[in-house]
NUFITOR-119474 format. One line per field, with one value per residue (C-alpha): residue in one letter; residue number from 1; x, y, z. Coordinates in Angstrom, 2 decimals. Last residue first. Layout:
N
code [a:...];
pos [NUM:...];
u [X:...];
v [Y:...];
w [Z:...];
//
This chain:
77
code [x:x:x:x:x:x:x:x:x:x:x:x:x:x:x:x:x:x:x:x:x:x:x:x:x:x:x:x:x:x:x:x:x:x:x:x:x:x:x:x:x:x:x:x:x:x:x:x:x:x:x:x:x:x:x:x:x:x:x:x:x:x:x:x:x:x:x:x:x:x:x:x:x:x:x:x:x];
pos [77:76:75:74:73:72:71:70:69:68:67:66:65:64:63:62:61:60:59:58:57:56:55:54:53:52:51:50:49:48:47:46:45:44:43:42:41:40:39:38:37:36:35:34:33:32:31:30:29:28:27:26:25:24:23:22:21:20:19:18:17:16:15:14:13:12:11:10:9:8:7:6:5:4:3:2:1];
u [19.66:19.91:16.13:16.25:18.65:16.43:13.28:15.35:16.33:13.07:11.71:14.31:13.31:9.51:10.43:12.50:9.61:7.34:9.72:10.13:6.10:6.09:8.59:6.70:3.38:5.32:6.69:3.24:1.65:4.41:4.08:0.26:0.85:3.42:0.97:-1.86:0.40:1.29:-2.15:-2.88:0.35:-0.85:-4.32:-2.69:-0.50:-3.41:-5.34:-2.39:-2.24:-5.86:-5.51:-2.37:-4.57:-7.36:-5.01:-3.39:-6.81:-7.83:-4.54:-5.08:-8.62:-7.17:-4.63:-7.31:-9.59:-6.84:-6.15:-9.67:-9.87:-6.75:-7.77:-11.06:-9.12:-6.90:-9.88:-11.53:-8.30];
v [45.73:42.39:42.18:42.76:39.98:37.42:38.43:38.07:34.50:33.66:34.90:32.91:29.75:30.42:31.18:27.96:26.15:27.49:26.73:23.12:22.78:24.32:21.82:18.97:20.12:20.64:16.85:15.63:17.32:16.17:12.38:12.69:13.95:11.08:8.62:10.07:10.07:6.35:5.60:7.23:5.47:2.09:2.63:3.39:0.51:-1.86:-0.15:-0.80:-4.36:-4.94:-3.50:-5.59:-8.66:-7.66:-7.08:-10.60:-12.11:-10.30:-11.61:-15.24:-14.90:-13.68:-16.75:-19.24:-17.52:-17.15:-20.80:-21.78:-19.57:-20.96:-24.39:-23.56:-22.01:-25.17:-27.28:-25.34:-25.55];
w [34.94:36.70:36.69:32.78:32.36:34.40:32.38:29.17:30.37:31.20:27.82:26.04:27.93:27.10:23.36:23.12:24.76:22.03:19.25:20.38:20.51:16.89:15.66:17.15:15.58:12.20:12.44:13.38:10.38:8.23:9.25:8.73:5.14:4.52:5.82:3.62:0.41:1.32:1.32:-2.06:-3.59:-2.26:-3.83:-6.86:-6.81:-6.24:-9.15:-11.38:-10.15:-10.97:-14.37:-14.99:-13.95:-16.37:-19.24:-18.56:-18.66:-21.70:-23.40:-22.25:-23.73:-26.92:-27.11:-26.73:-29.10:-31.44:-31.28:-31.79:-34.90:-36.32:-35.79:-37.59:-40.56:-40.80:-40.71:-43.57:-45.47];
//
């Protein structure tokens, strides 16, 4: 019975160590996922900022063209 108990303790130590390693691996993977999500968020923010700048430039160009058209129209009147 003593040997059985020692064998069980040894087995539990072996299995327990494996569980700890698996938990550590999962924690590392979750940290990696969190870092990737943060980077993705920063990249998305940069993309949105660039998109908004592009839209602003297009709107400014449209306003300039509209002003030119209005100036021509006023001159005709």
